[in-house]
N, C-alpha and C positions, 0 to 999 in steps of 0.2 A: 179698349183708350190707350193712345198711345201718350208717351212724356209731354209731348207739346198739348196738347190738348187738358190733360188732366194739370197743364199748369196756367194754363191760360184759365180753364175753370176756378183755382186759385187764386188768380188776380182777380177775376172776374166777383168770387165772396167778399174779399180782401175789399176791393174798391166799394162794393156794398155798402158792407160794414161799415167801411168809412162814413159816405154819404150819410146811414140811418143817425150813427153819434152825431153827427153834424146837426143832422134834423134836432134830435134829441136838445141838443146844447141852445140852439135857437129857438125852438120853443119852449124850452127853460128860462135863456134870456126874455124871452115876451113875455109871459107870467113875470118874472122878476121886475119887470121897466114896467108892465103897466099896473104891478102895484108898490109901485114906491111911489111914497109921499114928498119926498124931498123934492123941492124948486129951484135950483140955483139958480145967481145971479143974473145980471145980461149979458155983461161979460165971458164971464167961466160959460155961458151957452152960446156965444159966437165961437170961444178958443173949440169947445165939442161940435160944433157944428163944422169949422176949418178943420179937424182931427177926421170926422167924420167925412169931409168933400177930399183929402187926400187921400185915408183909406179907400175910398172909392174907384177912385184913380188906379191906384194901385189895386186893385180889384181886378179892375179892368187889365190895364197891362198884363199882369199875368196872368190872366187866363191862357189856354196853352194855342189857342189857334191865333190868340193878337202877340203871343211872343214869336212865332214861328214867323207873322206876315214883319214883323220888323227888322229881321236878317235875311239875307242874301244869300242862302244855303248852295248857293249852283256850283262855288270853287272853295266846298266845303268836303271835308269827310264826318263822316257820320261820327265819331268822336272828338271831332272839332267843334260840333257845329252842338252835339250832347253836352261839351265842357260850353262852349259859351252858353247856352242856352239856362245849364244851374249855376253857373257865374249869374247872371242878368238876372234870375230870380232868387237869388240872395240880397246883389246890390239893391234890388228896388225892397226888398222887405227891410234892408239894414236900412236905408235911407229914409222910412218911412215908422222905422223905432219907436220913437220917440212919441209918436202919438198915442200909447199905449196908456200914457196918463189920462188922457183925455176923454178914452171911453169904458166901456164897462170891461171886466175881465173874459166874459163871456166872447163879446164880439172878439178883443183880442185874440182870444183862445182859436177863435174863427178863421181870423189872418192867418197865424199860425199854419191853423192845418192846413187851410187851402196851398198855403205856399209845400206846408211837405207835404202833400198829397201828389201837386204838380210835379216836386221831384222826384216821388218813386213812380208817376207814373210813364216820367221820361227816362228815368234809369230802367225801367222795367222794359218798354219799348226799344228801346239802346243793345242791352241785353240782349235780347232777342232777333239784333240784326249780327252779319257776319261782320267781322271788322274791317272789310275793306268796300264796306255798304258806303254811297255817297250820304252825303248830308242833304239834298233834294231825297232820297229815298225816307232817310229819318224824317223827314218834313212830312210827305204825304202820310206818315203811319202816324203820326199825332195828329192831325188835322182831321185823318180820319177817322181815329181816336175821340176827340175831341165831338165830332158831332156825332155821334153817337148817344142816348138821350141819357140822360142824367149823368155825362159823363165829368163835366165838372161843378168844382166846386163853387167858381167864384157869382153861378145867378145865385145858390141862396148866402153866401156873405153877402152880395146885395141887399139880397132883402132884408137879411138881418142888418142892414148898416141905414136902411132906410126906415125901418122899423124906430129905432134907435132915433133918428135923426128928429122921426116924426114928432117924438115928446118933447123935443126944444122948440118946433114949430107950433106946439095948439099951445 
């Protein structure tokens, strides 16, 4: 097995571990929410639902394939696109940071982990390209990666957000 194959295998195993951790956290969140006897007031529910809506938008906008689709990478180098994608993810996260006061700590941790995982993936894919690679090269690899099964955590995050929203809607 050559070094690149070992690196790919390590990356894949780390990614599976991250997905499993998020799955366990979401399962615990669902259990905690279903056991919670508290019924917040109507105004509190409205604010929490608005926060969940904003975080849903964050999850959609931060999905790797959606990040790529929002940028014209044809005139960018891979390092330029890399920088743009990381800064965009951080800005999206920072913009929604105040929403953490309206959601459970488990949901907020899932939001932060999704951002961190996407940054890790972008960094990893970029690191495997030559410094002369184009933005299109990087875009193509990110899109290919995002199409693999269980590649993106945003689907798991969306499930957690929907589950938490349902407790306020019922």
